[in-house]
C-alpha positions as CSV (number, residue, x, y, z in Angstrom):
1,X,-19.4,62.9,1.8
2,X,-21.8,60.3,1.2
3,X,-19.5,58.0,-0.1
4,X,-15.9,57.0,-1.2
5,X,-16.1,58.0,-4.8
6,X,-17.4,61.1,-4.1
7,X,-14.2,61.9,-1.6
8,X,-11.9,60.5,-3.9
9,X,-13.9,62.6,-7.2
10,X,-12.6,66.0,-4.6
11,X,-9.3,65.4,-4.1
12,X,-7.1,67.2,-6.1
13,X,-3.4,67.4,-7.2
14,X,-2.3,69.1,-3.8
15,X,-4.1,66.7,-1.5
16,X,-2.9,64.0,-3.5
17,X,0.8,64.7,-3.5
18,X,0.1,65.5,0.7
19,X,-1.5,62.2,1.0
20,X,1.5,60.7,-1.0
21,X,3.6,62.1,1.1
22,X,2.1,61.4,4.4
23,X,2.2,57.4,3.2
24,X,5.7,57.5,2.6
25,X,7.1,59.2,5.6
26,X,4.4,57.8,7.9
27,X,3.8,61.4,9.3
28,X,1.5,64.5,8.3
29,X,3.0,67.4,7.3
30,X,2.4,69.2,10.6
31,X,4.8,66.1,12.2
32,X,2.2,63.7,13.5
33,X,2.1,59.9,12.9
34,X,-0.3,58.8,10.9
35,X,-2.2,55.8,12.7
36,X,-2.4,52.2,11.0
37,X,-5.8,53.0,9.8
38,X,-5.2,56.4,8.8
39,X,-2.4,54.6,6.4
40,X,-4.8,51.9,5.0
41,X,-7.4,54.6,4.1
42,X,-4.6,57.1,2.5
43,X,-3.0,54.5,0.9
44,X,-6.7,53.4,-0.6
45,X,-7.2,57.1,-1.6
46,X,-4.0,57.3,-3.4
47,X,-4.9,54.3,-5.6
48,X,-7.7,55.4,-6.3
49,X,-6.9,58.8,-7.5
50,X,-4.3,57.3,-9.5
51,X,-6.7,54.8,-11.4
52,X,-8.8,58.0,-12.0
53,X,-6.2,60.6,-12.8
54,X,-3.1,58.6,-13.9
55,X,-1.6,56.7,-16.9
56,X,-0.6,52.8,-15.5
57,X,2.9,53.8,-15.8
58,X,2.3,56.6,-13.0
59,X,0.6,54.4,-10.8
60,X,1.9,53.2,-7.7
61,X,2.9,49.4,-7.4
62,X,3.4,49.9,-11.6
63,X,6.0,47.4,-12.4
64,X,6.3,47.5,-16.3
65,X,8.5,45.3,-18.2
66,X,10.2,44.1,-15.4
67,X,10.4,40.7,-14.0
68,X,10.5,39.1,-10.9
69,X,14.0,37.1,-9.9
70,X,11.9,33.8,-9.8
71,X,9.6,34.1,-13.1
72,X,11.8,31.9,-15.0
73,X,12.5,29.6,-12.6
74,X,10.8,26.3,-12.9
75,X,8.9,25.0,-9.8
76,X,9.4,21.2,-9.3
77,X,6.2,18.9,-9.4
78,X,5.0,18.3,-5.6
79,X,3.5,15.0,-4.8
80,X,0.6,15.1,-2.4
81,X,0.5,12.2,-0.2
82,X,-2.6,10.3,-2.0
83,X,-0.5,10.9,-5.7
84,X,2.5,9.1,-3.9
85,X,0.6,6.0,-3.2
86,X,-0.8,5.4,-6.7
Protein backbone atom coordinates (compact mmCIF):
# COMPACT_ATOMS: atom_id res chain seq x y z
CA UNK A 1 0.00 0.00 0.00
CA UNK A 2 1.47 3.29 -1.00
CA UNK A 3 -1.00 5.58 0.73
CA UNK A 4 -3.48 5.84 3.56
CA UNK A 5 -6.30 6.37 1.03
CA UNK A 6 -5.44 3.10 -0.70
CA UNK A 7 -5.37 1.32 2.63
CA UNK A 8 -8.81 2.67 3.53
CA UNK A 9 -10.24 1.66 0.16
CA UNK A 10 -9.21 -1.94 0.90
CA UNK A 11 -10.88 -2.16 4.32
CA UNK A 12 -13.75 -4.63 4.27
CA UNK A 13 -16.78 -4.36 6.56
CA UNK A 14 -15.35 -7.27 8.62
CA UNK A 15 -11.99 -5.50 9.04
CA UNK A 16 -13.81 -2.29 9.98
CA UNK A 17 -15.80 -4.14 12.67
CA UNK A 18 -12.58 -5.70 13.97
CA UNK A 19 -10.89 -2.28 14.17
CA UNK A 20 -13.93 -0.81 15.89
CA UNK A 21 -14.00 -3.55 18.53
CA UNK A 22 -10.25 -3.20 19.09
CA UNK A 23 -10.55 0.57 19.62
CA UNK A 24 -13.55 0.12 21.94
CA UNK A 25 -11.91 -2.55 24.11
CA UNK A 26 -8.26 -1.52 23.74
CA UNK A 27 -7.40 -5.09 22.71
CA UNK A 28 -6.99 -7.07 19.51
CA UNK A 29 -9.22 -10.12 19.04
CA UNK A 30 -6.38 -12.35 20.34
CA UNK A 31 -6.26 -10.39 23.62
CA UNK A 32 -3.10 -8.35 22.99
CA UNK A 33 -3.34 -4.71 24.07
CA UNK A 34 -3.23 -2.00 21.44
CA UNK A 35 -0.37 0.46 21.71
CA UNK A 36 -1.24 4.15 21.73
CA UNK A 37 -0.06 4.41 18.12
CA UNK A 38 -2.22 1.44 17.11
CA UNK A 39 -5.25 3.03 18.80
CA UNK A 40 -4.68 6.31 16.98
CA UNK A 41 -4.14 4.70 13.58
CA UNK A 42 -7.07 2.33 14.02
CA UNK A 43 -9.37 5.19 14.98
CA UNK A 44 -8.18 7.23 11.98
CA UNK A 45 -8.86 4.25 9.71
CA UNK A 46 -12.32 3.77 11.25
CA UNK A 47 -13.27 7.41 10.77
CA UNK A 48 -11.99 7.45 7.18
CA UNK A 49 -13.89 4.22 6.40
CA UNK A 50 -17.07 5.61 7.95
CA UNK A 51 -16.79 8.86 5.99
CA UNK A 52 -16.64 6.85 2.77
CA UNK A 53 -19.15 4.08 3.52
CA UNK A 54 -21.62 5.09 6.24
CA UNK A 55 -24.34 7.74 6.45
CA UNK A 56 -23.52 10.58 8.81
CA UNK A 57 -25.86 9.41 11.57
CA UNK A 58 -24.02 6.06 11.80
CA UNK A 59 -20.52 7.54 12.08
CA UNK A 60 -18.36 7.68 15.19
CA UNK A 61 -19.02 10.85 17.17
CA UNK A 62 -22.33 11.71 15.51
CA UNK A 63 -24.40 13.93 17.80
CA UNK A 64 -27.54 14.43 15.71
CA UNK A 65 -30.06 16.89 17.04
CA UNK A 66 -28.65 16.68 20.55
CA UNK A 67 -27.20 19.79 22.10
CA UNK A 68 -24.61 20.06 24.80
CA UNK A 69 -25.93 21.12 28.19
CA UNK A 70 -24.17 24.48 28.09
CA UNK A 71 -25.43 25.49 24.63
CA UNK A 72 -28.25 27.67 25.96
CA UNK A 73 -26.25 29.11 28.85
CA UNK A 74 -25.19 32.72 28.22
CA UNK A 75 -21.50 33.47 28.68
CA UNK A 76 -20.78 36.70 30.58
CA UNK A 77 -18.63 39.32 28.91
CA UNK A 78 -15.02 39.11 29.92
CA UNK A 79 -13.14 42.38 30.04
CA UNK A 80 -9.47 42.43 29.25
CA UNK A 81 -7.26 44.64 31.40
CA UNK A 82 -6.87 47.10 28.55
CA UNK A 83 -10.69 47.33 28.19
CA UNK A 84 -11.15 47.99 31.91
CA UNK A 85 -8.90 51.04 31.75
CA UNK A 86 -11.02 52.87 29.17
